[in-house]
N, C-alpha and C positions, 0 to 999 in steps of 0.2 A: 381229441385234445389237442390243442397245437405246442411243437419244442418249448415256446418260450413260458406259454400258462402250464405245461408242468414242472417246467423251472421252476417260476413263479409259487404254483402248489405247493409246490414239498421243497420249497428254497432252503430253509433251514438244517433237514437232514441232509439238505443235499451238497449243502455249505458245509457240513464236517465230515462228509466221504474222501474219503481217499482219490488220490487221481486217475487212479486205474477206472475204480466202481463207475467215475464220471462218464468215463470216456467208452466203456463199454454200454452202460445205463441211459447216458444220456448224451448222444452221438450226434455229433448238427446232422441231419439226410444228405446224401448224397445230394439229390439234387438242386436242395438249401443251398450247397457248400455253392456247387455250379456257376448256378444264378450270383451268389454275390462275388464271384472270383471275373464276372460276364461283366458287372454292373462297375468292377473297380479293376479295373486288367492290374492297376498297377500293382495288386496286389501278386500277379504269378512274377513279375521281374527280381525268380530267388527260386536257386534249386530246389528239383524234388523233392528232396530228404528236407530245405528248409520252410519247402510250400507244408509238406508234412505237421511241421512244426508248428508253424501257423498254423492250423489246425485244429489241430491239439491245444493251443492253449487258448485258442479263441473259443471249445466249448467246455475247457475246465471255467476263463473267464465267465461266461455266461450262469456258469452255476456256481461262483464265486458271490459275486457281485448283483449286486440288485438295486432295478433300472425300476428308475420311477416316473413317469411321463405327466407334466404336467400343460396346461392352457387348454385343454380339451382334448387333447393330442389322442390317437392310439398307435401302441404300437404295436406291432407287427412283428414276427420271426423273422420277414428279410432286414426288418430296421435293425431289431436287435444284434442281428448277424455281422452285418455290417457293422456294425460301431466296433462289436467286439474285435472282428476280423484285425480294423485298422488299430483300434489301439493296443495287440499284441506288437505290429510292425516292431516297436523300439525297446522289445523285451527278449527277442526272439532266442538274444544269446543268453538268457538270466533264469527266462520263465517270470512268474509269478511274482515274485517277492518281493520286486522293489513296488506293486502298488498293493502292499499288504498292509498298509496306512488305512485305510480308507472303504468303505464296500459300495455307496450311494453311485451312481452313477444317474443324473438329475437328466431329462430331456426336454426341453422348453421346446413349441412349436416355432417360435423364430426369436431375430435376439432381445434381449429384453434392457431398459436401461439402470444402472448404478446409482445407485447417490454414492457419492463420494467424497470423503474430507482430511485435510492435510494442513499442517503447521508452517511456517515458515521461518525462518532465521531467528523474525521476529517475532515471532510468538504468536503472530495469523492465522486464527484457523480458515480460511479458504473451504470452499462449498464448488462443489464439479456434480456434471452428470459422464457419464460414459457406456458405452450401446457395446456392449459384450455378444458376442456371438458363441463365448467359451469358459470356462474359468477354471482353475484350479484352488480349491484350498488343500491346505497342509497335512488334513484329518479327514478329506473329504467334504462337500459330495465332486465328482466332478461333474462341472455342470455344460451341454451343451446345448447348443443351435441345432434344433432336427433341419430345419432350411437352409442353416449353412452343411451342415453335414451334407442330406442334400443334393447343391449346387456344387459342393467341393468336387464329383463325379460330372459334374459336366461344365466349369469353367475352368482356365489355362490347367497346365500343370503345373505344381508346386503350390497351391490351397488344400491344406487339407487341417479342417477346425480338431480332429478326433488327434489325429497324427501331436499337434501343437498343442493341444489340455495335457495331452498323454507324457510329453515330451517336458513339460512342469512339474507332472506326478514325479517323474524317473531323476529329474531333477535333486524334488526336494525330499527326494532318498535320505540325504546324506544331512539333511536337519528342516524345521521348520521357513525358514527361508529360500525360495531359489536367487540362486547366484550367476548359472549357465555352466555348472558347471558340478555337472554331476558326478557320483559313486565312479570311480576311473576303476579301468584294468591295472594288469600288473603293466603293460606295457609301454602306460603312456602316463607320466610325468603329469602332474598339475602344471609347472612352468610348462610344457610342450605345449597341453591345450588351453591354458589362456594367450598364450604368446601366438598360437596358429589364432584362432580364433577372435583373438581382440585386430590382432593384423586385418581377416577379414573383415572385418567391424568396420574398421579405418575405413578400407579399401570404399564396402557400401555406402559410407558416411560421406566420404569426401566426393565421391561422383556426385551422388544426390545435393549434396553445394552445390555443386557447379554445376546440377545440370544434365552431366556426362547420359547417354542412355544407360537404362541399367533395369534389368530382367527379376532379379532377387523384388519383394516384396519390403514397399519403403518401413513399413514394422518394423521388418530386422532392428532398426534403426532409434525407432523411439528409446530404449530401455535397457543400454547397453548390451552386455550376450545375456542377462535376463528373458529377453526375446529376443535376440540373435538367433542364441542356441536351439528354439522351437520351430521358428522361422528357414533354418536351412535344416534340421531335421526334414520336414513338412515338405522342400526342397531334394532332401534323398533321400525319402522314399516315392516320388511321385514327380519329379522330372529331374531324376541323375543323370544326366548328358547334359543339359542345362548349368548345373551346383560346380560338376568338375568341369567345366570350361570357362567358368564365371572365377568361380572361386575355386583351383584345384588344388592347393593345399589342405582348406578346410574339410574337402572332397575327399582325401586321401586320410585325412585323419578319422571323420566319422566313417570312412571304410572298418578301419583300424580297430573303433570302438565297437560298429555293428557288426564286426567281424561277418562281412559280405557285403559286393561291388553290383548295387542293383543295376551301372551302367553295361553289365559284361550281358544279360536279360531284357536290360528293355531294346523295342524298337528303334532302330537309330531316327532320328532326325532332320 
């Protein structure tokens, strides 16, 4: 029986077991973990202690969350562990507490088209379609397009839909609406956080407006800090040298927030 099958077939009892039991009886096999690191090398850009923490969190994540593949997608152990490891990157400092409000992780085969509606100031309701590579709801589930998860390991550094959506979940840990300001540690004030990120957002938006070369995903300027925060999280974990070069203040703030410095372990570019 595969790791994922074992987890799914015993999902309810495993979900109530202590973390120590899960780590002892449902560990991620060494070969599978090494395969995950080889396919997603940015996962290794941290100290051995943090990498061990990431492996343990990923193990517990697999036991606590319910994966649901759709569109005829077959979810393999490789896929599940890859998603779990990337999802746990933003919470290495805190553990899985920020993800406690949801259980479901929905994996679609490809991007989906969502029907949206909004009301303007005159009370007129507008409708439009939005193509989604992922989506995070306050109480779950979190939806991911497997095509984009897979392509994230093949495309340019700085793109990672798993980190993006789980950063939204981290953001919504202090309320149902994402605002780009997650619960902060004591050494970072809300004023410092907002000032630093808004300055980064304004610089990025201005560069796009003037047609200046910019490396950060243009989507970071699409909805204020709501999208700027998860996009810079993607860059922080998968392209730290670029983020440190282009937005040094934002990068330094995220180093304090996540309590790690990926650029110290990432290969020189």
